[in-house]
C-alpha angles and dihedrals in degrees: 000000000000118000131246089278095053096251121140117253099189130043132191109198114197103204098036096196095048112134092218094040091054093044088055092046091053092048092050093045087057088057108040114303111131105169123051127179118195115201121195148100111312108260143135088261092056091051092046092051087054096051090048090056091047087055088061091054103265128130094240119189133179127222125189108246133157122187088211095059105062092165088071095046098089094053093044101046090036088060092059098045089049088062092062143289120329115213099188132028113192111192101199106149122116144123130231097207122194111278097201093051099037092055087066096039113056094184090057090049092047086053089057091049093048095050098045100037117013096039088047092049092054094044094042093053095047092049092045090055092048095048089049093051091053088047098231144052145093130261109201113188121195105224123161142231084242086077095061095075125356113244126207091239096059111006093141092059094035093052090053092050089048089058093047091049095051093043090052092049088050091047092050089052093051090051097043107127096018096098092255116116118208121195130186115210117200113189125179122215109341123189101236136131089272092059097041112134094016123122106257119247120223115278092028114176144186130255087248092061089050091051093049090051092049093052089047088051094052095052090052093040093232123180099207128027126186119201110230097022093223088070090075091068096039093052092045088061095043091048091060099038112120111261097242092052089044092056089056099051114108097244 
């Protein structure tokens, strides 16, 4: 349950090695989070992440979870909720893919879509049901500004995030009034392991800045959070740019 100050005390991080997810976990542990579940494919990196959070004073546990195996989501996530209430679920898994290669390899493109969208739909619905059953909690989903309008350079990834964004907004509407808070987070370019080696986009930011925005959004019970905030205006303009002009933009 949340403490007297309204801060979450337990966190389920879907994507247990996510740079943004772990930055958020560290920030919330510094506040009042005491129990953290790291859900992800078993690996040395997942165990190392748990150890790092334990060193900060959290009871960090791992649970096997694979976005590409939705048939196992019920059992994996059910195990977490069976241990007690979860105040915050942060859905932070996803893959960028390689646009140039994925265009010529449909199975690779499908893998991006299944990870970013199908896997998230499965996990999101299960967590939403459990949060509704306990009568409280927040579900925070990491979307992307890439989902606002598909660009030539990454339309496979962008389209998967567009689907995820629309799904999360609809889920938020479905849960309105139930006591469950749903928040979409739309970061721009974030300097993480996933984007290492890529040319930075304007308004690039760090995982810690996204974590700060997530915490602020939780306190305000926001439904949508842009990181950085200036991207809201930028994407509003790009969303309405005529298509012939949009094609010529250097993005």
